[in-house]
C-alpha positions in Angstrom: 39.9 -66.0 178.1 41.1 -66.0 181.7 41.1 -62.9 183.9 42.6 -64.3 187.1 45.3 -61.6 187.3 42.8 -58.8 186.7 40.5 -60.2 189.4 43.4 -60.3 191.9 44.4 -56.7 191.0 40.8 -55.5 191.4 40.6 -57.1 194.8 43.6 -55.0 195.9 42.4 -51.9 194.2 39.0 -51.9 195.9 40.9 -51.5 199.3 42.7 -48.5 198.0 40.7 -46.7 195.4 37.0 -45.7 195.5 35.2 -48.5 193.6 38.6 -49.9 192.7 39.1 -47.4 189.9 40.4 -43.9 189.2 37.4 -42.9 187.1 33.8 -44.2 187.2 33.7 -45.2 183.4 36.3 -47.8 184.2 34.1 -49.6 186.7 33.2 -52.5 184.5 30.9 -54.9 186.3 31.7 -57.4 187.7 35.4 -56.7 187.3 37.5 -54.5 184.9 40.5 -55.9 183.0 43.8 -54.4 183.8 45.9 -53.3 180.8 49.5 -54.2 180.8 50.5 -52.6 177.4 49.2 -51.3 174.2 50.3 -51.0 170.6 48.6 -49.9 167.4 44.9 -51.0 167.6 45.5 -53.5 170.4 45.5 -53.7 174.2 47.0 -56.6 176.2 45.8 -57.2 179.7 47.6 -58.5 182.8 46.6 -62.1 181.8 48.0 -61.8 178.3 44.7 -61.5 176.6 44.7 -59.3 173.4 41.8 -57.0 172.5 41.1 -54.9 169.5 40.6 -51.5 171.1 37.6 -49.4 170.1 37.5 -47.4 173.3 40.8 -45.7 172.5 41.1 -44.1 175.9 37.7 -42.5 175.2 38.9 -40.6 172.2 42.5 -39.3 172.3 44.2 -42.2 170.5 43.2 -41.3 166.9 46.5 -42.7 165.6 46.3 -45.8 167.8 48.6 -46.6 170.6 52.3 -45.8 170.6 52.5 -44.3 167.2 56.2 -44.1 166.4 56.1 -40.4 165.3 54.4 -39.4 168.6 56.8 -41.5 170.6 59.8 -40.0 168.9 58.5 -36.4 169.5 58.0 -37.2 173.2 61.4 -38.7 173.6 63.0 -35.7 171.9 61.2 -33.3 174.3 62.1 -35.4 177.3 65.8 -34.9 176.4 65.1 -31.1 176.7 63.1 -31.4 179.9 59.5 -32.1 180.7 58.3 -29.3 182.9 59.7 -25.8 183.2 57.2 -23.5 185.0 58.1 -20.9 182.3 56.8 -20.0 178.9 58.2 -22.1 176.0 58.1 -21.6 172.2 56.1 -24.7 171.6 53.1 -23.0 173.2 53.2 -20.4 170.5 53.7 -22.9 167.7 50.7 -25.0 168.8 48.5 -21.9 169.3 49.3 -20.8 165.8 48.4 -24.2 164.4 45.1 -24.4 166.3 44.1 -20.9 165.3 44.7 -21.8 161.7 42.1 -24.6 161.9 39.8 -22.8 164.3 39.5 -19.1 163.3 37.0 -18.6 166.1 39.9 -19.2 168.6 41.7 -15.8 168.2 43.3 -16.3 171.6 43.6 -19.4 173.8 45.1 -20.9 176.9 46.5 -24.4 177.4 45.4 -26.3 180.5 45.7 -29.9 181.6 42.3 -31.5 180.9 39.1 -31.0 179.0 37.3 -30.6 182.3 39.6 -27.7 183.2 39.0 -26.2 179.8 35.2 -26.2 180.1 35.4 -24.9 183.7 37.5 -22.0 182.6 35.4 -21.3 179.6 32.3 -21.0 181.8 34.2 -18.7 184.1 35.2 -16.5 181.2 31.5 -16.3 180.0 30.3 -15.4 183.5 33.1 -13.0 184.1 32.7 -11.2 180.7 28.9 -10.9 181.0 28.5 -10.4 184.7 25.8 -13.0 184.7 25.6 -16.2 186.8 23.2 -18.6 185.0 24.3 -21.0 182.3 22.5 -23.4 180.0 23.7 -26.9 179.3 22.2 -29.7 177.2 20.5 -32.6 179.0 23.0 -35.5 178.7 25.9 -33.3 177.7 29.1 -34.0 179.6 31.6 -31.3 180.2 33.8 -32.8 183.0 33.1 -33.5 186.6 32.9 -30.0 188.0 30.0 -28.5 190.0 28.3 -26.3 187.4 27.8 -29.1 184.8 27.0 -32.2 186.9 23.3 -31.8 186.3 21.8 -34.4 184.0 25.3 -35.2 182.8 26.3 -37.9 180.3 29.2 -40.3 180.5 29.7 -42.3 183.7 27.0 -40.2 185.5 24.3 -41.6 183.2 25.8 -45.2 183.2 25.7 -45.3 187.0 22.3 -43.7 187.2 23.6 -40.7 189.1 22.9 -37.7 186.9 23.3 -35.3 189.8 26.3 -35.6 192.2 26.1 -35.2 195.9 28.3 -32.5 197.1 27.2 -30.0 194.5 25.8 -27.0 196.4 22.1 -26.1 195.7 23.2 -22.5 195.1 25.4 -23.8 192.3 23.0 -26.1 190.7 20.2 -23.5 190.6 22.2 -21.5 188.2 22.5 -24.3 185.7 19.5 -24.5 183.4 18.9 -27.5 181.1 17.3 -27.9 177.7 17.0 -31.0 175.5 19.3 -31.5 172.5 17.7 -31.0 169.1 15.0 -28.8 170.5 15.4 -25.1 169.5 11.9 -24.3 170.8 12.8 -25.4 174.4 16.0 -23.3 174.1 14.0 -20.2 172.9 11.6 -20.6 175.8 14.4 -20.9 178.4 16.2 -17.9 177.0 13.1 -15.7 177.1 12.3 -16.8 180.6 15.5 -15.4 182.0 16.3 -12.2 180.1 19.7 -10.7 180.8 20.4 -13.5 183.4 22.1 -16.1 181.3 25.8 -15.9 180.6 26.2 -18.7 178.1 25.0 -22.0 176.5 27.6 -24.8 176.6 27.0 -27.6 174.1 28.7 -30.6 172.6 27.8 -30.1 168.9 27.6 -33.9 168.7 26.7 -35.5 172.0 29.7 -37.7 172.5 29.2 -38.8 176.0 25.6 -40.2 175.6 26.0 -41.8 172.2 26.9 -40.2 169.8 23.7 -38.3 169.3 23.8 -36.2 166.1 22.4 -32.7 165.6 19.4 -32.6 163.3 19.7 -30.5 160.2 19.7 -26.8 161.0 19.7 -27.3 164.8 23.2 -25.8 165.5 22.5 -22.8 163.3 19.3 -22.2 165.3 21.3 -22.4 168.5 23.7 -19.8 167.2 20.9 -17.5 166.0 19.0 -17.8 169.3 22.0 -17.1 171.5 23.0 -14.1 169.4 19.5 -12.7 169.5 19.5 -13.0 173.3 23.0 -11.7 173.8 24.1 -15.0 175.3 27.6 -16.5 174.6 27.9 -19.8 172.8 30.5 -22.3 173.9 31.2 -25.3 171.7 32.7 -28.2 173.8 34.8 -29.9 171.1 36.9 -32.0 173.4 35.7 -35.1 171.5 34.8 -33.7 168.1 37.8 -31.4 167.8 40.2 -32.7 165.1 38.1 -35.8 164.7 35.1 -34.6 162.6 37.6 -32.7 160.6 40.7 -30.6 161.2 38.4 -27.7 162.0 36.0 -29.8 164.2 32.3 -29.5 164.3 32.2 -25.8 163.8 33.9 -26.1 160.4 31.7 -29.1 159.4 28.4 -27.5 160.3 29.4 -23.9 159.5 28.6 -22.5 162.9 31.0 -20.1 164.8 30.9 -20.1 168.6 32.2 -17.4 170.9 34.3 -19.8 172.9 35.6 -23.3 172.2 37.1 -26.0 174.3 39.5 -28.7 173.0 41.3 -31.7 174.5 41.9 -35.4 173.9 43.4 -35.6 170.4 45.3 -32.3 170.6 47.5 -33.8 173.3 48.4 -37.0 171.3 47.4 -39.1 174.3 48.9 -36.9 177.0 46.9 -34.7 179.4 45.8 -31.5 177.8 42.9 -29.1 177.5 42.5 -25.8 175.6 40.0 -23.0 175.9 39.8 -20.0 173.6 37.7 -17.7 171.6 37.1 -14.1 170.7 39.9 -11.8 171.5 37.8 -9.4 173.5 36.7 -12.3 175.7 40.1 -13.9 176.2 41.9 -10.6 176.9 39.9 -10.6 180.1 41.7 -13.7 181.4 44.5 -13.0 183.9 47.1 -11.6 183.8 45.7 -9.3 181.1 42.3 -9.2 182.8 40.4 -10.0 185.9 39.2 -13.5 185.2 41.6 -15.8 187.0 42.9 -19.1 185.7 46.2 -20.7 186.4 47.9 -24.2 186.5 51.3 -25.7 187.2 51.0 -28.0 184.2 49.4 -25.4 181.8 51.2 -25.7 178.5 53.0 -28.9 179.3 55.8 -29.2 176.7 55.5 -33.0 176.6 51.8 -32.9 175.9 52.3 -30.2 173.3 55.1 -32.1 171.6 52.8 -35.2 171.3 50.0 -33.0 170.0 52.2 -31.4 167.4 53.3 -34.8 166.1 49.7 -35.9 166.0 48.7 -32.9 164.0 51.7 -33.5 161.6 50.0 -36.8 160.6 46.4 -35.6 160.6 47.2 -32.7 158.4 49.0 -34.8 155.8 48.2 -37.3 153.0 44.3 -37.2 153.4 44.7 -39.0 156.8 41.3 -38.0 158.2 39.5 -38.5 154.9 40.8 -42.1 154.7 39.9 -42.7 158.4 36.4 -41.4 158.0 35.8 -43.4 154.8 36.8 -46.6 156.6 34.4 -45.6 159.4 31.6 -45.0 156.9 32.1 -48.5 155.5 32.2 -50.1 158.9 28.9 -48.4 160.0 27.2 -49.4 156.8 28.2 -53.0 157.5 26.9 -52.8 161.0 23.6 -51.3 159.8 23.1 -54.2 157.3 23.9 -56.6 160.1 21.4 -55.1 162.5 18.7 -54.9 159.8 19.3 -58.5 158.6 18.9 -59.7 162.2 15.7 -57.6 162.7 16.8 -56.6 166.2 15.3 -53.2 166.4 18.7 -51.7 167.2 20.3 -48.7 165.5 23.8 -47.8 164.3 24.8 -44.2 164.7 27.9 -42.2 164.1 29.9 -39.6 162.2 33.5 -39.4 161.1 35.3 -42.0 163.1 32.7 -42.2 165.9 30.2 -45.1 166.0 27.7 -46.8 168.3 25.2 -49.6 168.3 22.2 -48.4 170.3 20.1 -51.2 171.7 16.9 -49.4 170.6 15.8 -46.8 168.0 18.3 -44.0 167.1 18.0 -41.4 169.9 17.9 -37.7 169.2 18.2 -36.5 172.8 19.0 -37.6 176.4 15.6 -38.9 177.3 15.4 -41.1 174.1 18.9 -42.5 174.8 17.8 -43.6 178.3 15.2 -45.8 176.7 17.8 -48.1 175.2 18.5 -51.5 176.8 21.4 -50.7 179.1 21.4 -54.2 180.7 21.3 -55.9 177.4 24.2 -53.8 176.1 26.3 -54.7 179.1 25.8 -58.4 178.4 26.7 -57.8 174.8 29.9 -55.9 175.9 31.0 -59.0 177.8 30.4 -61.2 174.8 32.4 -58.9 172.6 35.2 -58.9 175.2 35.4 -62.6 175.2 35.7 -62.4 171.4 38.7 -60.1 171.8 37.0 -56.8 171.0 37.0 -54.0 173.6 34.1 -51.6 173.0 33.1 -49.0 175.6 31.4 -50.8 178.5 28.5 -48.4 178.6 25.6 -47.9 176.2 26.1 -44.2 176.9 29.6 -43.8 175.5 31.0 -43.4 172.0 33.2 -46.0 170.2 36.0 -45.0 167.9 38.3 -46.3 165.3 41.9 -45.1 164.7 44.3 -44.9 161.8 45.9 -48.1 163.2 42.7 -50.1 162.6 43.5 -51.8 159.3 40.9 -53.3 157.0 41.8 -56.7 158.5 41.4 -55.5 162.0 38.0 -53.9 161.2 36.9 -57.2 159.5 37.7 -59.0 162.7 35.7 -56.5 164.7 32.7 -56.9 162.3 32.9 -60.7 162.6 32.8 -60.4 166.4 29.7 -58.0 166.1 28.1 -60.5 163.8 28.6 -63.4 166.1 27.6 -61.6 169.3 24.6 -59.9 167.9 23.3 -63.3 166.6 23.6 -64.7 170.1 
């Protein structure tokens, strides 16, 4: 493969954009490829190279790229207008559908990104309780805002910058951290700060450091401990929402949070975020209450139209069951491959999430950091030259979509087989 056009574009970008990119996770060393178009399970770059896409924009594209039903819904909405600055009926329609799948979300608000959703959910928790401290999970990523850029996953871990400069010390001191899958550490932290902690925010499956799966009973223990200590529980389901099942992780694991954040899939590939939860909490959000949140693009009709079309497909004809079954088969093939080669690697995933860890299966942030990051990056480049685009970081989740046919997945597995052998 040749990357001459991408190299040239990157040279221009580095003069105009920090690091030459618009988000750190796109800073592929030594040079990212520049996508020219996408369709189904494929991306084509500026040099005409075609890649099977298992990054899928880091999660939103569960139907693959340019699904005709989503495209048609967006075109239909564009004919009506794409931004109003007023309420529109589609907000109500989408809220009803989400509440039907997530009973814990009795009321909700649409925002523009998952980061906005988590930022607002934390504000609701603090405003409703009158407390300043929050707990986050080590390696959990909830967007690039001040309160949660402490031992964060995603690009922060990849770049070795778990804490960001520019975050005030007074802000960081109010963010407590506990390891994932460690209820004893959570209990100790809760008891150490009685009546000071507003909430615990947690990815029920750590999607930005893996995926790292919850051990049996862990999420139930989290729910019990937060209730016992009068601390609100926020499930960040920006990645897991509508992917682990229509009702997300809270339905799969049978745990009901006080507040939930959604994003990615629910926008059908367009910018969106949602935060919602118990009615008594959400009624405190302005204009009905004193917790302020606002946004020009809140409830974007184009994003909601794309999300509605995506839900139409996910809700019908056992779509998620078929997708998850294909993912199960793929992970089993990868596990057999890794075992046959005796590499000491592990294959982890759930539903349509998967990852090959270059080390034993991690159960928390510190264990994930022991994986061979440099070796994984070399492997990523080998896969790319084979025409398969997996996430460029050991600390990001890979995905499959409904557009990944059996033939496409076989091609992916053949690339894995060849590159792991080398």
